[in-house]
N, CA, C and O atoms as CSV, one atom per row, in Angstrom:
chain,resi,resn,atom,element,x,y,z
A,1,GLN,N,N,0.832,-1.190,0.005
A,1,GLN,CA,C,0.005,-0.009,-0.004
A,1,GLN,C,C,0.871,1.222,-0.004
A,1,GLN,O,O,1.708,1.398,0.882
A,2,GLY,N,N,0.680,2.092,-1.005
A,2,GLY,CA,C,1.565,3.230,-1.138
A,2,GLY,C,C,1.142,4.456,-0.369
A,2,GLY,O,O,0.003,4.580,0.081
A,3,GLN,N,N,2.093,5.356,-0.232
A,3,GLN,CA,C,1.817,6.626,0.392
A,3,GLN,C,C,2.598,7.715,-0.332
A,3,GLN,O,O,3.731,7.505,-0.766
A,4,LEU,N,N,1.962,8.900,-0.457
A,4,LEU,CA,C,2.586,10.024,-1.105
A,4,LEU,C,C,2.502,11.246,-0.204
A,4,LEU,O,O,1.454,11.525,0.377
A,5,VAL,N,N,3.598,11.966,-0.091
A,5,VAL,CA,C,3.608,13.166,0.735
A,5,VAL,C,C,4.181,14.317,-0.065
A,5,VAL,O,O,5.344,14.300,-0.470
A,6,GLU,N,N,3.325,15.340,-0.289
A,6,GLU,CA,C,3.760,16.526,-1.055
A,6,GLU,C,C,4.313,17.597,-0.135
A,6,GLU,O,O,3.955,17.667,1.041
A,7,SER,N,N,5.178,18.423,-0.671
A,7,SER,CA,C,5.694,19.564,0.037
A,7,SER,C,C,6.113,20.643,-0.957
A,7,SER,O,O,6.212,20.384,-2.157
A,8,GLY,N,N,6.357,21.850,-0.458
A,8,GLY,CA,C,6.910,22.898,-1.315
A,8,GLY,C,C,5.929,23.981,-1.724
A,8,GLY,O,O,6.321,24.932,-2.400
A,9,GLY,N,N,4.665,23.868,-1.335
A,9,GLY,CA,C,3.715,24.897,-1.677
A,9,GLY,C,C,3.964,26.156,-0.869
A,9,GLY,O,O,4.817,26.203,0.017
A,10,GLY,N,N,3.169,27.196,-1.214
A,10,GLY,CA,C,3.309,28.445,-0.479
A,10,GLY,C,C,2.703,29.602,-1.229
A,10,GLY,O,O,1.978,29.420,-2.208
A,11,LEU,N,N,3.002,30.778,-0.766
A,11,LEU,CA,C,2.522,32.049,-1.369
A,11,LEU,C,C,3.699,32.616,-2.197
A,11,LEU,O,O,4.827,32.720,-1.717
A,12,VAL,N,N,3.395,32.972,-3.437
A,12,VAL,CA,C,4.411,33.538,-4.326
A,12,VAL,C,C,3.769,34.622,-5.159
A,12,VAL,O,O,2.582,34.551,-5.479
A,13,GLN,N,N,4.549,35.621,-5.509
A,13,GLN,CA,C,4.065,36.700,-6.350
A,13,GLN,C,C,3.983,36.256,-7.814
A,13,GLN,O,O,4.706,35.345,-8.218
A,14,PRO,N,N,3.123,36.878,-8.605
A,14,PRO,CA,C,3.090,36.571,-10.038
A,14,PRO,C,C,4.467,36.732,-10.660
A,14,PRO,O,O,5.207,37.673,-10.374
A,15,GLY,N,N,4.778,35.774,-11.522
A,15,GLY,CA,C,6.097,35.749,-12.148
A,15,GLY,C,C,7.140,34.951,-11.350
A,15,GLY,O,O,8.239,34.686,-11.838
A,16,GLY,N,N,6.782,34.581,-10.138
A,16,GLY,CA,C,7.737,33.845,-9.320
A,16,GLY,C,C,7.753,32.347,-9.619
A,16,GLY,O,O,7.080,31.867,-10.531
A,17,SER,N,N,8.538,31.627,-8.827
A,17,SER,CA,C,8.732,30.185,-9.016
A,17,SER,C,C,8.578,29.437,-7.735
A,17,SER,O,O,8.834,29.980,-6.661
A,18,LEU,N,N,8.166,28.201,-7.824
A,18,LEU,CA,C,8.124,27.255,-6.733
A,18,LEU,C,C,8.486,25.888,-7.244
A,18,LEU,O,O,8.294,25.595,-8.424
A,19,ARG,N,N,9.017,25.025,-6.360
A,19,ARG,CA,C,9.249,23.642,-6.717
A,19,ARG,C,C,8.506,22.767,-5.735
A,19,ARG,O,O,8.759,22.817,-4.531
A,20,LEU,N,N,7.611,21.984,-6.233
A,20,LEU,CA,C,6.885,21.015,-5.407
A,20,LEU,C,C,7.605,19.680,-5.459
A,20,LEU,O,O,8.201,19.302,-6.467
A,21,SER,N,N,7.528,18.973,-4.324
A,21,SER,CA,C,8.090,17.635,-4.224
A,21,SER,C,C,6.976,16.655,-3.745
A,21,SER,O,O,6.053,17.023,-3.020
A,22,CYS,N,N,7.124,15.432,-4.186
A,22,CYS,CA,C,6.188,14.386,-3.749
A,22,CYS,C,C,7.043,13.142,-3.499
A,22,CYS,O,O,7.595,12.542,-4.421
A,23,GLU,N,N,7.131,12.781,-2.231
A,23,GLU,CA,C,7.941,11.627,-1.857
A,23,GLU,C,C,7.025,10.403,-1.683
A,23,GLU,O,O,6.012,10.452,-0.986
A,24,ALA,N,N,7.413,9.333,-2.329
A,24,ALA,CA,C,6.612,8.115,-2.326
A,24,ALA,C,C,7.230,7.061,-1.437
A,24,ALA,O,O,8.445,7.022,-1.242
A,25,SER,N,N,6.380,6.209,-0.900
A,25,SER,CA,C,6.802,5.048,-0.104
A,25,SER,C,C,5.786,3.917,-0.268
A,25,SER,O,O,4.632,4.153,-0.627
A,26,GLY,N,N,6.224,2.706,-0.005
A,26,GLY,CA,C,5.314,1.574,0.001
A,26,GLY,C,C,5.076,0.906,-1.310
A,26,GLY,O,O,4.279,-0.029,-1.387
A,27,PHE,N,N,5.747,1.357,-2.363
A,27,PHE,CA,C,5.675,0.673,-3.649
A,27,PHE,C,C,6.972,0.957,-4.411
A,27,PHE,O,O,7.755,1.830,-4.038
A,28,ILE,N,N,7.174,0.200,-5.481
A,28,ILE,CA,C,8.426,0.323,-6.250
A,28,ILE,C,C,8.248,1.520,-7.178
A,28,ILE,O,O,7.781,1.393,-8.309
A,29,PHE,N,N,8.628,2.665,-6.673
A,29,PHE,CA,C,8.412,3.954,-7.327
A,29,PHE,C,C,8.900,3.961,-8.773
A,29,PHE,O,O,8.219,4.473,-9.661
A,30,SER,N,N,10.090,3.387,-9.007
A,30,SER,CA,C,10.729,3.473,-10.314
A,30,SER,C,C,9.974,2.700,-11.399
A,30,SER,O,O,10.312,2.809,-12.577
A,31,ASN,N,N,8.966,1.927,-11.021
A,31,ASN,CA,C,8.222,1.126,-11.960
A,31,ASN,C,C,7.012,1.827,-12.545
A,31,ASN,O,O,6.380,1.311,-13.467
A,32,TYR,N,N,6.678,3.020,-12.007
A,32,TYR,CA,C,5.365,3.577,-12.309
A,32,TYR,C,C,5.389,5.004,-12.787
A,32,TYR,O,O,6.232,5.811,-12.398
A,33,ARG,N,N,4.422,5.287,-13.653
A,33,ARG,CA,C,4.079,6.648,-14.041
A,33,ARG,C,C,3.588,7.434,-12.828
A,33,ARG,O,O,2.908,6.889,-11.958
A,34,MET,N,N,3.935,8.704,-12.779
A,34,MET,CA,C,3.465,9.582,-11.703
A,34,MET,C,C,2.850,10.847,-12.324
A,34,MET,O,O,3.326,11.358,-13.338
A,35,ASP,N,N,1.793,11.325,-11.693
A,35,ASP,CA,C,1.045,12.486,-12.228
A,35,ASP,C,C,1.033,13.601,-11.146
A,35,ASP,O,O,1.112,13.346,-9.944
A,36,TRP,N,N,0.931,14.834,-11.649
A,36,TRP,CA,C,0.575,15.981,-10.796
A,36,TRP,C,C,-0.781,16.486,-11.285
A,36,TRP,O,O,-1.018,16.631,-12.484
A,37,TYR,N,N,-1.664,16.748,-10.317
A,37,TYR,CA,C,-2.974,17.347,-10.574
A,37,TYR,C,C,-3.081,18.626,-9.749
A,37,TYR,O,O,-2.271,18.877,-8.857
A,38,ARG,N,N,-4.081,19.415,-10.060
A,38,ARG,CA,C,-4.402,20.593,-9.242
A,38,ARG,C,C,-5.888,20.813,-9.211
A,38,ARG,O,O,-6.610,20.443,-10.137
A,39,GLN,N,N,-6.342,21.425,-8.127
A,39,GLN,CA,C,-7.764,21.758,-7.977
A,39,GLN,C,C,-7.901,23.126,-7.356
A,39,GLN,O,O,-7.489,23.379,-6.224
A,40,ALA,N,N,-8.503,24.003,-8.153
A,40,ALA,CA,C,-8.798,25.355,-7.659
A,40,ALA,C,C,-10.165,25.345,-6.986
A,40,ALA,O,O,-10.975,24.458,-7.255
A,41,PRO,N,N,-10.436,26.315,-6.116
A,41,PRO,CA,C,-11.733,26.356,-5.428
A,41,PRO,C,C,-12.901,26.334,-6.397
A,41,PRO,O,O,-12.937,27.126,-7.339
A,42,GLY,N,N,-13.850,25.447,-6.182
A,42,GLY,CA,C,-15.045,25.381,-7.015
A,42,GLY,C,C,-14.837,24.756,-8.369
A,42,GLY,O,O,-15.740,24.771,-9.205
A,43,LYS,N,N,-13.653,24.200,-8.604
A,43,LYS,CA,C,-13.349,23.607,-9.928
A,43,LYS,C,C,-12.986,22.147,-9.778
A,43,LYS,O,O,-12.785,21.631,-8.679
A,44,THR,N,N,-12.910,21.501,-10.933
A,44,THR,CA,C,-12.558,20.084,-10.926
A,44,THR,C,C,-11.055,19.905,-10.692
A,44,THR,O,O,-10.277,20.847,-10.845
A,45,ARG,N,N,-10.654,18.670,-10.313
A,45,ARG,CA,C,-9.250,18.353,-10.190
A,45,ARG,C,C,-8.736,17.939,-11.552
A,45,ARG,O,O,-9.206,16.966,-12.142
A,46,ASP,N,N,-7.761,18.695,-12.044
A,46,ASP,CA,C,-7.307,18.549,-13.436
A,46,ASP,C,C,-5.853,18.089,-13.492
A,46,ASP,O,O,-5.050,18.432,-12.624
A,47,LEU,N,N,-5.525,17.315,-14.513
A,47,LEU,CA,C,-4.173,16.856,-14.734
A,47,LEU,C,C,-3.289,18.052,-15.171
A,47,LEU,O,O,-3.642,18.820,-16.066
A,48,VAL,N,N,-2.150,18.167,-14.511
A,48,VAL,CA,C,-1.183,19.209,-14.852
A,48,VAL,C,C,-0.062,18.623,-15.687
A,48,VAL,O,O,0.324,19.205,-16.700
A,49,ALA,N,N,0.472,17.469,-15.273
A,49,ALA,CA,C,1.599,16.864,-15.984
A,49,ALA,C,C,1.763,15.416,-15.520
A,49,ALA,O,O,1.340,15.038,-14.428
A,50,PHE,N,N,2.394,14.619,-16.393
A,50,PHE,CA,C,2.771,13.281,-15.961
A,50,PHE,C,C,4.144,12.929,-16.470
A,50,PHE,O,O,4.670,13.564,-17.384
A,51,ILE,N,N,4.723,11.895,-15.860
A,51,ILE,CA,C,6.062,11.446,-16.226
A,51,ILE,C,C,6.075,9.938,-16.193
A,51,ILE,O,O,5.510,9.320,-15.290
A,52,THR,N,N,6.723,9.344,-17.185
A,52,THR,CA,C,6.789,7.889,-17.263
A,52,THR,C,C,7.840,7.379,-16.284
A,52,THR,O,O,8.607,8.170,-15.737
A,53,PRO,N,N,7.887,6.060,-16.056
A,53,PRO,CA,C,8.751,5.526,-15.004
A,53,PRO,C,C,10.225,5.926,-15.124
A,53,PRO,O,O,10.858,6.248,-14.119
A,54,SER,N,N,10.759,5.907,-16.307
A,54,SER,CA,C,12.168,6.256,-16.470
A,54,SER,C,C,12.410,7.746,-16.556
A,54,SER,O,O,13.547,8.209,-16.468
A,55,GLY,N,N,11.339,8.489,-16.728
A,55,GLY,CA,C,11.449,9.941,-16.925
A,55,GLY,C,C,11.652,10.343,-18.361
A,55,GLY,O,O,11.846,11.523,-18.655
A,56,SER,N,N,11.611,9.393,-19.254
A,56,SER,CA,C,11.946,9.694,-20.646
A,56,SER,C,C,10.814,10.425,-21.369
A,56,SER,O,O,11.049,11.095,-22.375
A,57,VAL,N,N,9.608,10.299,-20.865
A,57,VAL,CA,C,8.450,10.947,-21.489
A,57,VAL,C,C,7.705,11.775,-20.451
A,57,VAL,O,O,7.417,11.326,-19.341
A,58,THR,N,N,7.404,13.013,-20.865
A,58,THR,CA,C,6.598,13.885,-20.008
A,58,THR,C,C,5.520,14.530,-20.888
A,58,THR,O,O,5.698,14.709,-22.093
A,59,ARG,N,N,4.414,14.868,-20.254
A,59,ARG,CA,C,3.345,15.560,-20.952
A,59,ARG,C,C,2.757,16.601,-20.017
A,59,ARG,O,O,2.753,16.443,-18.796
A,60,TYR,N,N,2.252,17.693,-20.638
A,60,TYR,CA,C,1.744,18.820,-19.840
A,60,TYR,C,C,0.391,19.295,-20.348
A,60,TYR,O,O,0.064,19.175,-21.529
A,61,ALA,N,N,-0.390,19.842,-19.408
A,61,ALA,CA,C,-1.589,20.555,-19.839
A,61,ALA,C,C,-1.171,21.798,-20.602
A,61,ALA,O,O,-0.131,22.394,-20.321
A,62,ASP,N,N,-1.986,22.180,-21.563
A,62,ASP,CA,C,-1.659,23.364,-22.350
A,62,ASP,C,C,-1.448,24.619,-21.501
A,62,ASP,O,O,-0.633,25.480,-21.833
A,63,SER,N,N,-2.182,24.703,-20.425
A,63,SER,CA,C,-2.154,25.927,-19.588
A,63,SER,C,C,-0.798,26.075,-18.881
A,63,SER,O,O,-0.470,27.170,-18.425
A,64,VAL,N,N,-0.006,25.000,-18.780
A,64,VAL,CA,C,1.265,25.112,-18.026
A,64,VAL,C,C,2.458,24.812,-18.919
A,64,VAL,O,O,3.604,24.936,-18.487
A,65,LYS,N,N,2.199,24.419,-20.156
A,65,LYS,CA,C,3.281,24.052,-21.033
A,65,LYS,C,C,4.267,25.259,-21.168
A,65,LYS,O,O,3.848,26.412,-21.266
A,66,ASP,N,N,5.543,24.953,-21.168
A,66,ASP,CA,C,6.604,25.944,-21.296
A,66,ASP,C,C,6.842,26.740,-20.015
A,66,ASP,O,O,7.736,27.586,-19.973
A,67,ARG,N,N,6.046,26.478,-18.960
A,67,ARG,CA,C,6.269,27.116,-17.672
A,67,ARG,C,C,6.638,26.131,-16.565
A,67,ARG,O,O,7.450,26.425,-15.687
A,68,PHE,N,N,6.018,24.955,-16.633
A,68,PHE,CA,C,6.218,23.911,-15.573
A,68,PHE,C,C,7.087,22.800,-16.133
A,68,PHE,O,O,7.051,22.505,-17.328
A,69,VAL,N,N,7.866,22.191,-15.257
A,69,VAL,CA,C,8.683,21.033,-15.641
A,69,VAL,C,C,8.523,19.929,-14.592
A,69,VAL,O,O,8.781,20.144,-13.408
A,70,ILE,N,N,8.095,18.747,-15.043
A,70,ILE,CA,C,7.995,17.604,-14.144
A,70,ILE,C,C,9.249,16.772,-14.274
A,70,ILE,O,O,9.762,16.589,-15.378
A,71,SER,N,N,9.743,16.274,-13.178
A,71,SER,CA,C,10.933,15.430,-13.206
A,71,SER,C,C,10.827,14.447,-12.050
A,71,SER,O,O,9.926,14.545,-11.217
A,72,ARG,N,N,11.758,13.498,-12.007
A,72,ARG,CA,C,11.755,12.514,-10.921
A,72,ARG,C,C,13.161,12.080,-10.637
A,72,ARG,O,O,14.040,12.130,-11.497
A,73,ASP,N,N,13.364,11.639,-9.370
A,73,ASP,CA,C,14.600,11.046,-8.947
A,73,ASP,C,C,14.248,9.697,-8.353
A,73,ASP,O,O,13.819,9.616,-7.202
A,74,ASN,N,N,14.423,8.649,-9.118
A,74,ASN,CA,C,14.004,7.332,-8.676
A,74,ASN,C,C,14.856,6.817,-7.503
A,74,ASN,O,O,14.401,5.952,-6.755
A,75,ALA,N,N,16.068,7.329,-7.333
A,75,ALA,CA,C,16.866,6.952,-6.174
A,75,ALA,C,C,16.302,7.525,-4.886
A,75,ALA,O,O,16.524,6.986,-3.802
A,76,LYS,N,N,15.567,8.630,-5.018
A,76,LYS,CA,C,14.975,9.283,-3.834
A,76,LYS,C,C,13.466,9.039,-3.731
A,76,LYS,O,O,12.811,9.541,-2.817
A,77,ASN,N,N,12.929,8.278,-4.659
A,77,ASN,CA,C,11.482,8.004,-4.681
A,77,ASN,C,C,10.671,9.281,-4.661
A,77,ASN,O,O,9.680,9.388,-3.939
A,78,THR,N,N,11.090,10.238,-5.447
A,78,THR,CA,C,10.499,11.580,-5.424
A,78,THR,C,C,10.232,12.068,-6.831
A,78,THR,O,O,11.052,11.903,-7.734
A,79,VAL,N,N,9.062,12.674,-6.998
A,79,VAL,CA,C,8.707,13.363,-8.259
A,79,VAL,C,C,8.573,14.834,-7.888
A,79,VAL,O,O,8.118,15.205,-6.806
A,80,TYR,N,N,9.007,15.668,-8.875
A,80,TYR,CA,C,9.035,17.111,-8.637
A,80,TYR,C,C,8.157,17.819,-9.678
A,80,TYR,O,O,7.871,17.282,-10.748
A,81,LEU,N,N,7.744,19.030,-9.330
A,81,LEU,CA,C,7.093,19.903,-10.292
A,81,LEU,C,C,7.693,21.306,-10.105
A,81,LEU,O,O,7.381,22.018,-9.150
A,82,GLN,N,N,8.541,21.660,-11.027
A,82,GLN,CA,C,9.122,23.012,-11.028
A,82,GLN,C,C,8.166,23.941,-11.754
A,82,GLN,O,O,7.840,23.718,-12.920
A,83,MET,N,N,7.721,24.969,-11.074
A,83,MET,CA,C,6.730,25.882,-11.619
A,83,MET,C,C,7.355,27.277,-11.747
A,83,MET,O,O,7.759,27.884,-10.755
A,84,ASN,N,N,7.421,27.752,-12.940
A,84,ASN,CA,C,8.038,29.037,-13.255
A,84,ASN,C,C,6.998,29.984,-13.828
A,84,ASN,O,O,5.942,29.570,-14.305
A,85,ASN,N,N,7.336,31.299,-13.764
A,85,ASN,CA,C,6.420,32.333,-14.293
A,85,ASN,C,C,4.981,32.091,-13.837
A,85,ASN,O,O,4.054,32.049,-14.646
A,86,LEU,N,N,4.824,31.936,-12.556
A,86,LEU,CA,C,3.519,31.607,-12.004
A,86,LEU,C,C,2.521,32.758,-12.191
A,86,LEU,O,O,2.876,33.936,-12.145
A,87,LYS,N,N,1.273,32.371,-12.401
A,87,LYS,CA,C,0.167,33.310,-12.640
A,87,LYS,C,C,-0.906,33.138,-11.572
A,87,LYS,O,O,-0.988,32.074,-10.957
A,88,PRO,N,N,-1.718,34.140,-11.339
A,88,PRO,CA,C,-2.776,33.971,-10.333
A,88,PRO,C,C,-3.670,32.761,-10.634
A,88,PRO,O,O,-4.158,32.112,-9.709
A,89,GLU,N,N,-3.888,32.455,-11.905
A,89,GLU,CA,C,-4.738,31.341,-12.238
A,89,GLU,C,C,-4.108,29.982,-11.943
A,89,GLU,O,O,-4.759,28.949,-12.097
A,90,ASP,N,N,-2.859,29.980,-11.524
A,90,ASP,CA,C,-2.209,28.721,-11.075
A,90,ASP,C,C,-2.524,28.438,-9.617
A,90,ASP,O,O,-2.157,27.380,-9.106
A,91,THR,N,N,-3.189,29.352,-8.939
A,91,THR,CA,C,-3.575,29.147,-7.537
A,91,THR,C,C,-4.463,27.920,-7.431
A,91,THR,O,O,-5.499,27.827,-8.091
A,92,ALA,N,N,-4.051,26.991,-6.603
A,92,ALA,CA,C,-4.806,25.716,-6.444
A,92,ALA,C,C,-4.115,24.877,-5.369
A,92,ALA,O,O,-3.021,25.203,-4.909
A,93,VAL,N,N,-4.779,23.798,-4.987
A,93,VAL,CA,C,-4.130,22.724,-4.251
A,93,VAL,C,C,-3.552,21.740,-5.261
A,93,VAL,O,O,-4.247,21.276,-6.164
A,94,TYR,N,N,-2.294,21.435,-5.096
A,94,TYR,CA,C,-1.588,20.545,-6.028
A,94,TYR,C,C,-1.452,19.169,-5.352
A,94,TYR,O,O,-1.103,19.055,-4.178
A,95,TYR,N,N,-1.745,18.133,-6.151
A,95,TYR,CA,C,-1.713,16.761,-5.656
A,95,TYR,C,C,-0.833,15.915,-6.589
A,95,TYR,O,O,-0.829,16.111,-7.804
A,96,CYS,N,N,-0.106,14.993,-6.007
A,96,CYS,CA,C,0.504,13.971,-6.845
A,96,CYS,C,C,-0.311,12.690,-6.750
A,96,CYS,O,O,-0.998,12.433,-5.762
A,97,LEU,N,N,-0.214,11.909,-7.792
A,97,LEU,CA,C,-1.019,10.682,-7.902
A,97,LEU,C,C,-0.137,9.551,-8.413
A,97,LEU,O,O,0.558,9.685,-9.420
A,98,TRP,N,N,-0.185,8.417,-7.682
A,98,TRP,CA,C,0.356,7.149,-8.219
A,98,TRP,C,C,-0.791,6.533,-8.976
A,98,TRP,O,O,-1.752,6.035,-8.389
A,99,VAL,N,N,-0.678,6.574,-10.296
A,99,VAL,CA,C,-1.833,6.231,-11.138
A,99,VAL,C,C,-2.283,4.775,-10.962
A,99,VAL,O,O,-3.469,4.493,-10.792
A,100,THR,N,N,-1.312,3.862,-11.007
A,100,THR,CA,C,-1.647,2.426,-11.019
A,100,THR,C,C,-2.325,2.035,-9.701
A,100,THR,O,O,-3.297,1.280,-9.710
A,101,GLY,N,N,-1.823,2.539,-8.574
A,101,GLY,CA,C,-2.400,2.196,-7.284
A,101,GLY,C,C,-3.531,3.109,-6.873
A,101,GLY,O,O,-4.173,2.889,-5.845
A,102,TYR,N,N,-3.787,4.161,-7.692
A,102,TYR,CA,C,-4.781,5.175,-7.376
A,102,TYR,C,C,-4.610,5.688,-5.973
A,102,TYR,O,O,-5.548,5.708,-5.176
A,103,VAL,N,N,-3.370,6.113,-5.677
A,103,VAL,CA,C,-3.073,6.666,-4.367
A,103,VAL,C,C,-2.775,8.150,-4.549
A,103,VAL,O,O,-1.940,8.515,-5.376
A,104,TRP,N,N,-3.448,9.009,-3.783
A,104,TRP,CA,C,-3.235,10.466,-3.846
A,104,TRP,C,C,-2.440,10.948,-2.645
A,104,TRP,O,O,-2.525,10.370,-1.562
A,105,GLY,N,N,-1.681,11.992,-2.838
A,105,GLY,CA,C,-1.095,12.698,-1.709
A,105,GLY,C,C,-2.137,13.571,-1.026
A,105,GLY,O,O,-3.287,13.650,-1.459
A,106,GLN,N,N,-1.709,14.225,0.053
A,106,GLN,CA,C,-2.641,15.052,0.823
A,106,GLN,C,C,-2.854,16.415,0.211
A,106,GLN,O,O,-3.797,17.116,0.577
A,107,GLY,N,N,-1.981,16.811,-0.731
A,107,GLY,CA,C,-2.113,18.086,-1.391
A,107,GLY,C,C,-1.250,19.150,-0.736
A,107,GLY,O,O,-0.966,19.097,0.461
A,108,THR,N,N,-0.842,20.111,-1.544
A,108,THR,CA,C,-0.083,21.255,-1.038
A,108,THR,C,C,-0.634,22.524,-1.694
A,108,THR,O,O,-0.815,22.553,-2.911
A,109,GLN,N,N,-0.897,23.545,-0.927
A,109,GLN,CA,C,-1.532,24.751,-1.398
A,109,GLN,C,C,-0.489,25.644,-2.089
A,109,GLN,O,O,0.575,25.921,-1.535
A,110,VAL,N,N,-0.819,26.088,-3.312
A,110,VAL,CA,C,-0.043,27.107,-4.019
A,110,VAL,C,C,-0.922,28.312,-4.243
A,110,VAL,O,O,-2.003,28.205,-4.822
A,111,THR,N,N,-0.465,29.441,-3.793
A,111,THR,CA,C,-1.211,30.699,-3.933
A,111,THR,C,C,-0.327,31.729,-4.645
A,111,THR,O,O,0.771,32.050,-4.189
A,112,VAL,N,N,-0.833,32.239,-5.774
A,112,VAL,CA,C,-0.093,33.206,-6.560
A,112,VAL,C,C,-0.820,34.531,-6.465
A,112,VAL,O,O,-1.905,34.692,-7.025
A,113,SER,N,N,-0.224,35.485,-5.755
A,113,SER,CA,C,-0.899,36.755,-5.503
A,113,SER,C,C,0.128,37.823,-5.167
A,113,SER,O,O,1.181,37.544,-4.593
A,114,SER,N,N,-0.204,39.051,-5.538
A,114,SER,CA,C,0.660,40.171,-5.187
A,114,SER,C,C,0.157,40.852,-3.893
A,114,SER,O,O,0.758,41.823,-3.433
């Protein structure tokens, strides 16, 4: 049974950057695709990016393409989301997901405001 713990959220001004981390335990992390989702107040939880087990393939939502970068360190059982040029519309709770086991992290709040 897996567990995911996110960290790295916070308050940042527009144009700023944050790096989110999601540390996994309880499963063979390097074998699985990992996703980042986000949910803004009153909206659905939407896919932001995913990364394949080796990290060789990544995909992004159009709204974050060219600003966010997903990566992973299989030796540390951790997936990252580097978020650059943040906009107010990026404000949301960000979650990581182990897709195969359907295990969600607890979420980390990102607020972009001046």
